[in-house]
N, C-alpha and C positions, 0 to 999 in steps of 0.2 A: 502820401508817400507818392515819392517823385518814379518815374518810369521812364525805362530810354530803350529805344529800339536802336540797337545797334547791325548796319546793312552792310555789304559789301565785301565782307571777308570770307577768306575760308577759317574754320572751327576746326578745334580737335576734337574728334569721335573721344568717348570714354574709353575706349579701347587702346587709343593713341596709336593707332593702324595708317588711319586716314584722316583727311581734313576736306570734306567737299566743302559748297560756298552755302553758306548758311546767314540767319537773321538771329541775333541772341534781343531777349525782351528783356532788361534788369528791371525788378519793382524792390525800391529800397534799397537792402545791403545783398539782395539772393537774386540767383538766374531763374524766373520764372518762366519762361518755356525758349525753345528751339524751336526756330520755325522758318521756312521756306524761305530762298533767298531773296523774296519779290513778295515777302510778305509788309501790308502797311497794318500800323496799330497809329489810328488817329489822334490819342488824347498822350502820345510819349513823346519824350525832346528824341530830335531825329540826331544820328553820330554815323556818319561816311567814313564805314573804315575801309577801304578798297583798298587792294594793295596788299592786306593784310592779314598774317595770319596769328587767330588767337588760340590760347594753351594756359591751361590751368595755371594761375601762379604757382612757380617753384617755390619746396615748400623745404628748407634748409633744417634738415634734425640733429644736428650738433654743430654751435659755433660758441665762439667765447668773444665774447665784447670787448674783452680787456687787451685782447691781441691787437687790435687795430694800430694802434701806435709802433707796433713792434715788428712791422713787414719787413721780411728781407733782413734780420736782424743775427741766422745762423746761416751755417753752412752745413759741413758733415759733421751734423748731429744726429745721433739717435735719442729716443724718446729722456734716457737717464739724463743724458746731455743735453736736453731743453730744460730739463726740472733742476739742474745743478747750476744754468745760468741763471735760473727764473726770479734769485733776489734781484740783481741787475736789469732783466731785459721786464721786469715788472715793476722795478721798485719805484719811491718818489712819488705815487699817484694822491690826489686831493681829488678832494668831490669834483673840480672843474676837469681834470684830465677823466676822471670816470664816467663822465658826461660826453666829450671831446671822442673819446676812443668807440666807447658807443653808437654817437652820431657817425663817425666814418664806418662804421660793422656797419648802419645799417645802408646807410648812403650806399655802398656800394654792392651791399644785395640788392636794393630797391634798380638803381641803374641796370642789374645784371639780366632782371628779368625774376628775381624771386621777393615773396607777398608775405612769410613767417618764417620765424627760425626758432628754433629749439636752444636758449645761450646761457651758457654754464659761464655766469661772469664772478670772476673773482677778486677779493677785497683783501689785503694784506692786515693785520691778522688776524681779521674774521668779519661777516655782514655787520653794514650800519643802517640802521634806516632812511637814513638821509640818501646815501650813494645807490639803494636799491630804489629809491624816489629818483634822484637825479636819471640813473641808469632806464628805468619806464619813461620818463619824459624824453629821452632821447628817440626811443623809439617811436613814441606816438608823434614826433613832433616829426620823422620821416615818414609816421603812413602804415608801416608794419605791424604784422600781428607779431607776437611775443610770446613765448612759454621764459618767464625772465627765472629762473630757478640759480639761486646763488651757490655758488661750489665754493664748501666746506670742509675741513678736515679739523681733529684734534691730535692730527701729528703733523710733524713736517718730514718731508723726503728725504730729510737725514734721522729722522727716527723710524720712519719706515718700513724702511730698506734694512731688512738681514744683517748687520755683521757690517753696516754701513761706514760710521763711524768711525770703527777699531782700523777699518783699510785705509781709512786716510793715513797721511804722516802727522806725526805727534803736535809740530805745530798748529796744525789746524782741527786738532779736535775739539778743543774746547770751543771754539766758534760754532763750529756746525752743530756739535752737542747743545749750544746754548739757544738755539734757535728755539723760538714757542708760537705757538697759535693761540688763540683767544683758547679762553676755557671753555669744558665742553658746556656747561650749565649757561654760561655768560651769549654764546651761540645761539644755544636751541631758545632761549628766554629773546633775544634779539627777533628772533625770526617768527617768534608766536606774536610777538609784538605787533611786528609787520604784517604778517598773516590776517589780524584782525581787525588791521586798520588798513585794508590795502583799498586801493582807491583808484587805479587802472583796468579794472575791469571794461568797463563801458569802450575804452580806446582799444579794446584788443589784449589788452599785456597782461595774462595770468601768471600769478607768482604759481614757482615749484618748489623745488629743492636736490641739489646735486653733493653727495658726501661723496666725493670727489675720487677716490680711487679706494676700495677697501682695505688695503692695508695702509693706508693713512689715517683710519677711524680706530678709533676703540670700538669692541662690541657695545659698549654703554651709547655710544654716541650715532652708531648708527639705529641702533634701537631707538633711540630717542627723535630720529631723522624720521623713520618709521611711524613714532605717533603725531609726528606732527602732520606727516602725511595723509595719514587716515583722519584724524578730526578736519583739517582743511581740503580735502579732497585734491591734494597738489598731487601735479603727476613729477615725478622722479626719475632722474637720470646720472649714471654713475662709470665712468671709466672703468671697466674692466676685462680683463688678460687684454691688455690693449697692445703691451710689451711682454716677450719672452722673459723677461727678468722675473716681470709684476706675476705671471704663472706661478713660476718657482718660489717667489717670495712664499705664495698661497698655499704650496706645497708643506714648505720651512716652516708656516705660520700656525697652519689651520689643520695641516694634514690632510687637506682636501681639495679642492678646486676653488679659487674666490665665488664663482658663482653659488656652489654648495652653499658654502660657509653661509655667502648673503640670505638665502633661500632659508638655511637653518634658525634665522634671525628674523625673518618674516618679511624683509625687506621686496621679494620677487613677486608682483602684484600685475594686475591688467594694468595700471597706472604705470608700472616700472621696465626702461627700458637702458641696454647696454649701449654707451659708445665704445665704437671699435671693435671690442669681442674677438679681438683676432685669434687669440691661443684659446677659445671656448674649444671644449671636445664636445664629442656627441651626444653624452650625457647631459652637456650643458644644455645643448641646442633642442634636446627631448625635453628640459626641465624650461626654458621657455616656452615654449608653446602651449606645455602645459600650464601654465601659471598666465596665458594669456599675456606673458610681455613682449616688446619689442628689443629691435636691434640697428641701431644709425650706423650705418655704413660710412665710413670715411676713406675711401681709397687713395687719394692723395697725400693726406697725413701718413694713412699707412705706409705709403712705399717713403716718402720723404725721410721720416723718421727711423727706416729702417726693420718699423714691425714687423713687416709678414703681408702674409693676403688674407682678408677674413674671407667664412668658409662661407658664403653668401646663399650658392644654390642649397649646400648641408642645409642652411638653416632656412629658406622658403619650402624645401623637399620637409623638412619635421614639420613647419606650419607656424613654423615665428613670423608675424610680422617686422619688415624690414623697411626703412626708410636711408636717404641717403643725405647726406652732409658734406662739409665744408674741414670740419674743425675751424679752429681758432685762426689769422693771422700772421701770428707768429710760430706755428708749427707746420701749416700748410701756406700762409703765404699770400694769400687772396682769397674771395667770397665768391666763387665763379661756380654757380650751381651746372653748368654746362659742360663747365669741366669734369666737376664730380662725376658726372652722368659717363662722361666718355671714358673716365681713368676706371668706374666701375666696371662697362663691357670691356674693353682693355682688359682686365686686372682677372676679369671671369674665365677669360682663359689661357691664363695659365699654368693653370693647374694641371699636370704631366699624366697623359690619357684620358684627358676628358675630352669627353667628343662633342659636338655641335647640341646638341639638346642640353647640354648641362653648362654654355657657355648664354649669358644674358643676351638677350635678343633685343632691340632697339626700342619697340613698343613697350616691353616687360619695365626696362630702365627706365622710360621714362616715367613710369607709372610708380616705381619705387622712388622716385623724386619729388612727387605731386601724394596721390592720394597715398602711398605708404608712410610717407613723412608726416601728411598731417594724419595719418592714421594714433603715427607716435603724440602728436601735439595737441592730440585731443580734436582738429578743427575737422569741421563738417565742410571743408572745400578739398580739392585737388582734384575735382572734375567737373567737366563741364557740363553740367546736367539740370533739368527743374527739379528747383527745392534748396540748390546746393549755395555757397556763399560767391558772391559776385567776387571772387579773386583772380582777374585775371591778366596776362600778358601777350601784347601784341607785339609782333615781328613784321620787320619789313622786308614784303618779299621782292623787291628791288634790290634788295642789300645784296654784294657780290657771296654774300654764302649763299643764298635761296638760287643764285641763277646758274644753272635754272631748276627748276623745282621739279623733281623727278619722284620724291619719295618722303615724306612730311617726317615723319616717326624718324626717318635712317639721319636726316639732314639735322634733326633737334640733337641726337646724339653726336653724329660723326663730324659736322659743320659749324654748328652754330659753336659761338665763342661767347654768348652776351653782346654783341656787336652791332646784332641787328635789333636790339629792344628798342621800341621810341615811347610807347606809352605801359604805364601800369596800373588797374586800379585794383584796389582794395574795400571787399565790402562795396561795391559799385561808386564808389568815388574816387576821381582820378588825385594819385598820388608821382604821377612821372607823365609830363607831356611833350612829346617831341625832343626824349632824352631829358630832360631838366626837374631835376627835383621838387615840388612846390612848394613843400612840406619846411626847407631847408636854405640856405643862402651859404652856397656852393662854393662863392668867392672869399666869401670870410671863413668859413669851414676850413679851407685850405691855405690862408694865410694861419691861423692857429693851431691848425696840425705841424706845418713846419718848425714856427714859433717854439712849439710845447715839445714837440720832437729832440732840436736843439737842446733846450734847457735839461731835460732830461738824461738825455746822452752826458753832458758837464754832470752833471748830479751824481749821478751812479758812477760813476768814471773808479772809482776808488774800489768799490762794492765788485765793480765787472775783475778787475786785478785779481781780486780774490777769488773770483768764480774759476776764472782761466788757470789760476793755479791749483785746483783741486782737481780740474776737470779729469783727467788724464786717468787718476786714481779711480773717479766717480766711474769713468768708461770700463776699465779695467774689473773692478768689482765686477757692478753689474751685467758683464757677459758672461764672466765668470758664474755667475749666479744663472744664468741663464741656461746652462749648458744642463743645468739639473730638472729642467722639467724636459721630459722626453713624452710624453700621451700624446701628442699630436706634432705634426711637422706641418708648417706654414710659410718657409723660408723656400727658396730654389735655393738647389744644392750644386756647388761649384763641381766640377768633377775632379 
């Protein structure tokens, strides 16, 4: 077993409230001990980390690897408009494009101090064994851990949103209504076969499952997903009550909240987590806590897509496990967990009448993005303590973000933007050294990304025209539908 003694650094405490000088002893893929700064271990490799702050690797509780080729494609889009534009934003993807997009996603996260992610990756019209292998291999090459949960559904956006097809101009209805996902049995059989032969666990890539949005999934489909989750021990994540129109759609379709309906079908378990959860009710939060389920908070995407502010303090008070995510790069445009921490702390201050005790403090926010997210992924990581996985991020204390060093927790949330990240270790092995990714040719990746993006833009041009024609009608209908959900308020009100 390889042993390494890391000396000279400041090390973030488990409470994330200070960073004293200390040494770390790494044995194999785990932290063996936290030792005094002058410790000597004769039979260990030596690594001088003077001038560095060591923190647990950040853990992204919700991402979409397929979104990395679509950075910056939209501006004034809410969630419904993003889904309306999805046919051209994500169209034309073959195996090479799926691998490339995921590699971009993983590399960006790694370079910004992230060591693991819960990735809800989409393939249209449904998942494939080859596609999932390619995506897993992309994460493995970059060196990140991941829960790879194929984002699946048996209904399209147009089928799933009550009244949407009928709200479109007549000349567009046939095309919208004719779009189809893979058949339920085909999707479930594909994932059953993938789960039986999954070979990426040794590389830290676990298979998960993600019925994408409850409205997009028939009851039989969701129950089929749960059967697979139970049989293979898969972690499950779903976009639940992300936007107000979806919460209203749950009332129209099920006569209850979306989460309550999923619970009736047996999906809400200790391996389940809600992504976004902006419009969850107090009853929903109590249900999540009762079932031991989690919430992946995505403050950047929630604001970018005008979804609202998720009730994170209320979730924590209810006893819900909360992590922080970036969402995908087509809906939040980067994979920067430092930014997500900052926005999470900012957003907690926007509740009218909330006092300081209800805001997210900086040590608490750091713990949500490390140990909180790690719990959602089922990882024994997210804190620097003996016995935990040696997933570590090294920050340069000579970087302008850290001059002067006044308070480690405050500066991790308020001033760090990922640019001070110098080295990253996953499972005791270096994956990033001096800002360079060891497992991926970054120059080749850049060339492939530029060429592929240009080709996809040209190939999807006609589909984009159609999406732009229907977009105003989608927006009008979904905003009207949203007004039917009045149980909770998650948006700032104009005077």
